[in-house]
N, C-alpha and C positions, 0 to 999 in steps of 0.2 A: 465543704470547709467554710467556716465562718471567719470573717475578719473582725477581730475584737480589739478595740482601742485599748491601749495600756496607759499607765501613768505617764504624764508628760515629763515630769522631773520628780526626784525623790521628795516625798513629803507633801506632794501637791494633789492628793486624791480629791476628786469631786464625789458628791454623794447624791442620792435621790432628792430631787427638789432644786438642785443647782442647775443653772442653764446648760453648762457644759455636759453634765451627766445626762440630762434629759435629751439633749441632741444626740449623744452617743447611743443612748438606749433606743431611740427611734431608728438609728442606723442599724443596730443589731436586730431589732424587731423586723425591719424590712427584709433582712436576709433570711430570718426564720420563716417568714411568710413565703418568700420565694422558694426556699428549700422544701417546704410542705407541698407547694404546687408542683415542683419538679418531681418529687417522690410519688405524688399521686399519678402524674402522667406516666412515669416509668413503670410503676407497679400495677396500675389500674385499680388501686385500693383507695377508698376515701379515708381521709384523716379522721382519727377517732379522738375527739377532745376529752371524752370521759376517761379513756385509757390514760391519756396524758395526765389528767388530774390524779388518777390513782398512783401513777409512777412518781409524780411530784410529792404526793403525800408520804409515800415510803421514803423518798429522798429527804423530806423534812425530818422524819423520825431518825434516820441514819445520821444526818448532819448534826442534829441536836445532841445525839448520844456521842458522836465522835468528838465534838467540842468538849463535852463533859469528861470524856476519857483523857484527853490531852491535859486538861486542867487538874486531874487527879494527882499528877506528878508535882504539883506545887507543894503538896504536903509531904514531908519526909516520913519514912523512907519512900523512894520512888516505887510505884506499884507495877511499872513495866519499864524495860530498857528500850528507849526510843530507836536505837540502832537495830537491835535484833527482833524483839517482840513487835516493835512498831512497824517494821517493814512487812511482817506477816499481816498485821491488821490492815496495812495499806493495800495489800493485794485484794483482800476481801472488800475493802472500801471501793475499789475501782471496778471489780468484777460484778459485785452484787448491788451496786447503786441503783436505786429505783425499783427494787424488788422487796417483797415481803420478807424473804429470807435474810436479806441484808439488814433491814430495819430491826428484825428480831435479834440477829447476831450481835449488833452493836448495843442494843438495849440491855441484853443479858451481860455483855462484856462490861458495860458501864456499872451495872449492879454489882458485879464481882469486884471491880476496881474500887468502888466506893466502900464495899465491905472490907477490903484490904486496908483502905485508908482508916476506917473506924477502928480496926484492930491492929493498926501499925505493923502490917505485914508487908515487907518489901519484896521486890523481884529478885534481889541479890541476897546471898547469905550474909555478906558483910559489905555494906555500902560505905566506902571511905571517901570517894571523890564524886561530886555531882558535876556532870559535864554537859556541854552543848555540842551537837554535831552539825556542821555546815557542809552540805554537799550531798553526794550519792555514795552509798555503801560500796565496798569492794566485793562484788558478787563472786568472782572466780574462787576466792578463798574466804567466803562469807563468815564461816564459823571461826576460822583461825584469826581473821581480822578482828572480829569482835573480842576474842579472847586476849588479844594484845592489850586491851583496856580492862576487861573484867578481871584478869589475873592480878591487877593492881587494886582491885576494889572499885574500879571506875564504873559508873553507871550514867548512861546518857539519859538525862531527864527531858530534854527537848531535842528536836531535829528539824531543820528546815525542810528536809525531804518529806516529812509527814505533812507539811503545809503545801508546798508547791506540787508535789506528786499526787496529792489528793484533789488537785484542781480547785483549791479554795474551799473545799468542803469543811475544813477545820474551823471556819468562822461561825458555823451554826446558823447562817442566814436562812430564813424560811420563805418558801414560795407562797404566794397568795393564790389559793385554789379557786377564789372567786373570779380571778382574771389571769388564768394560767399562762397564756401566750405573752402578755405584757410582762408578767412576773418572770417568766422564763428568760426574756431578754434582759430584764433588770438584774436578776441574780447571776446570770451568765457573765454579764459585764463585771459585776463585783467579784465573782469567783476568779475569773481569768486574770483580772488586774492584780488581785492579791497573790495569785500564784506567781505571776511575773515579778512582783515586788519582792517576794520571798526568795526568788532566784537572784535577782540583780542587786537587791539592797538588803541582804540578810542581817547586816549589822544594825540596821534601824530597828527591826523587830526584836533582835537579840538584846539591844540596849533597854528596850521597854520591859523585858522579862527577866533581867538578871536577878533582881532582888526577889521577885515572886517565886522563882524556881530555885533560888539559892545556888546559882551556878558558880563553880569554882575554877573552871577551865573550859577552853573552847578548842575544838579540833576542826580544822579546815581540811577538807579532802577533795581537791580537784581531781578530775579524771580526764584522760586523753580522749575518750570516746564521746564526750559531751562538752563541747566548748561553750555552749549556751550557759550552762550552770557554772563552768569553771573559770572562764576568762577573767572575771573581775574579782575573784576571791582574794588575790594578793592585796588589792586596793581596799577591799572590805576589811581585811585583817588590819591593815595599816590604820584605818579610821578607828577601829576598835581599840588599838593600842594607844592612839592619841587621846581617846576619851576615857579609858579605864586603865588600871594596872593589872588587868586580868591575865593570867598565863594563857598562852595559846600555842597551838602546834599546827604546822603546815606540812602535810605529807601528800604526795601525789602518787596515784596508781591508775587503775582502770576498772571499769565495770564489765569489760568484755575480754580484753586481751591479756592473758596471764603472762605473756612474754615480757611485759613492761613492769611486772610486779616483783619487787625484791623484798621478801619477808624479813630477811636479816637486817637490811637497812632500815626498814620501817620499825622493826623491834628496837633497834638501837635508839632511834629518835623518840619513840613512844616511852621507852624506859627513862630517857633523859628528861622528858616532859614531866613524868610523874615524880621523878627525883626532885625536880624544881618545885613542884607543887608541895611536896611534903616538907622540903626545906623552908618554903615560905610559911607554911602552917606552923612549923616548929619555932620559927623566928617570932611570929606573932604571939604565940603562946608565951614565949620567954619574955617578950616586951610587956605583955599584959600582967605577968607575975611580978614584974619589978615595981 
């Protein structure tokens, strides 16, 4: 296990070249060197730097493609639903990272999504509401949970889950293959820090992307099985409400325990959320016509 320093306070990230960042990178690099030595002693196998370079090259290709795929939803209609489709992509992202199969999968997926952009083909038959998802999906009733929103024509165009659960791979940051170990320390520091920021300060990244993605509503979904992601979401929502007039929904369930999930209660709140969005749109159209 590596100890990776995170952001000291919201909006205070340091970057390569900054004294603080370089100090933290040396700290991470020392741990990587120690880990390599320990693994060599335990396994009796010598560390293969060339194999690491190959794995990092595949990771570079995957990361660049993943970033491009996420950006495809900036253009309407959305070419994938970040809640349902995106979670599938996320699984491949984590299982096949550093492999040729993973790199090829995401490069082909990016090609498909760009083609959909060019031909204005969306993931939904009828996209009526562009949403942002904050939190972790409700896995015990995954399909039914997604349909609570898609039945209203809601499409999640972005999801913080695709940022933090991909371990920062959404940034598209590239490893330097000429100096793989130092670059591994640097990119690991950037990736992990971004993943933590996406969990603890999702409103910050959300505010930066509202206009680019045309977001019309935000769904906060804390879960009982992961307080790391869930504890601060009420405060995150409050900050969003202070800085925007964007409609938002706060519903709690779980990613593991079906006993704490009430579909009927969630449906009532989701329906009210969409009714509010549609009333808001109708009012604005009426005002524009006057």
